[in-house]
ZAMARGU-4260 file (C-alpha; in steps of 0.2 Angstrom, whole numbers, plus 5000, padded with zeros to 4 digits):
<rodrens>
0) 5636/4938/5557 | 5641/4952/5546 | 5628/4964/5538 | 5626/4954/5522 | 5632/4937/5522
5) 5635/4928/5507 | 5637/4910/5505 | 5646/4903/5490 | 5646/4885/5484 | 5657/4880/5468
10) 5656/4863/5461 | 5659/4853/5446 | 5643/4844/5437 | 5638/4838/5421 | 5624/4851/5417
15) 5622/4857/5398 | 5631/4873/5393 | 5624/4883/5379 | 5633/4896/5371 | 5620/4903/5358
20) 5620/4920/5364 | 5601/4918/5368 | 5602/4915/5387 | 5616/4911/5398 | 5622/4894/5403
25) 5615/4886/5419 | 5596/4886/5414 | 5594/4868/5419 | 5605/4868/5434 | 5594/4884/5440
30) 5577/4875/5436 | 5584/4860/5446 | 5588/4871/5461 | 5573/4881/5460 | 5562/4864/5460
35) 5572/4856/5474 | 5570/4872/5484 | 5551/4873/5483 | 5549/4855/5485 | 5558/4856/5502
40) 5545/4870/5505 | 5555/4887/5502 | 5545/4901/5493 | 5556/4902/5479 | 5553/4912/5462
45) 5557/4905/5444 | 5574/4908/5438 | 5576/4922/5428 | 5590/4929/5415 | 5603/4939/5427
50) 5610/4952/5415 | 5614/4938/5400 | 5628/4928/5411 | 5619/4919/5426 | 5601/4915/5432
55) 5594/4922/5448 | 5579/4918/5460 | 5573/4925/5475 | 5568/4915/5491 | 5555/4924/5501
60) 5551/4923/5520 | 5541/4937/5527 | 5551/4952/5525 | 5567/4941/5523 | 5575/4940/5503
65) 5587/4929/5498 | 5594/4933/5481 | 5602/4914/5474 | 5613/4917/5456 | 5618/4901/5447
70) 5632/4904/5435 | 5645/4894/5424 | 5662/4897/5430 | 5669/4893/5413 | 5687/4890/5418
75) 5689/4873/5412 | 5691/4865/5397 | 5676/4862/5385 | 5672/4844/5390 | 5659/4840/5404
80) 5658/4841/5418 | 5659/4860/5421 | 5663/4871/5435 | 5647/4879/5443 | 5645/4893/5456
85) 5629/4897/5466 | 5630/4911/5477 | 5615/4917/5490 | 5614/4935/5498 | 5603/4942/5511
90) 5606/4961/5514 | 5599/4970/5529 | 5586/4983/5524 | 5591/5001/5530 | 5577/5001/5543
95) 5582/4985/5550 | 5599/4991/5553 | 5593/5002/5567 | 5576/4994/5573 | 5576/4976/5575
100) 5591/4971/5567 | 5596/4957/5581 | 5578/4948/5577 | 5580/4951/5560 | 5597/4943/5559
105) 5592/4927/5568 | 5578/4924/5555 | 5589/4928/5542 | 5602/4916/5547 | 5589/4902/5550
110) 5583/4904/5531 | 5601/4905/5525 | 5605/4889/5535 | 5588/4880/5527 | 5591/4887/5510
115) 5609/4882/5510 | 5605/4864/5518 | 5593/4863/5503 | 5607/4866/5491 | 5618/4853/5499
120) 5604/4841/5497 | 5601/4844/5479 | 5619/4837/5476 | 5613/4820/5483 | 5600/4818/5471
</rodrens>
């Protein structure tokens, strides 16, 4: 895999969209994803406001950190269902680029696979 693989999932779902200017759309979806990931045994932080346009959470496993961002695409009409985007990113730390990279990438790929399988399982609920 590349130095920093990204997984991107786009989908249509009927989660509420609040455009009150107080917090980004997708809070309920981000909480749903967080609950499901923790339920399957992943150590995932609670969703937090990501620069006022999305929600982020971090899944950790030892020295691995996967940043997940949940956002409204907002390119469909105003009636539900709406289009959403979930991205996952796990960068290789600088020292790992030189020492232990292969082992780190193997563990990273395994964590990303578990996380993505968990996200796909969310859609079955």
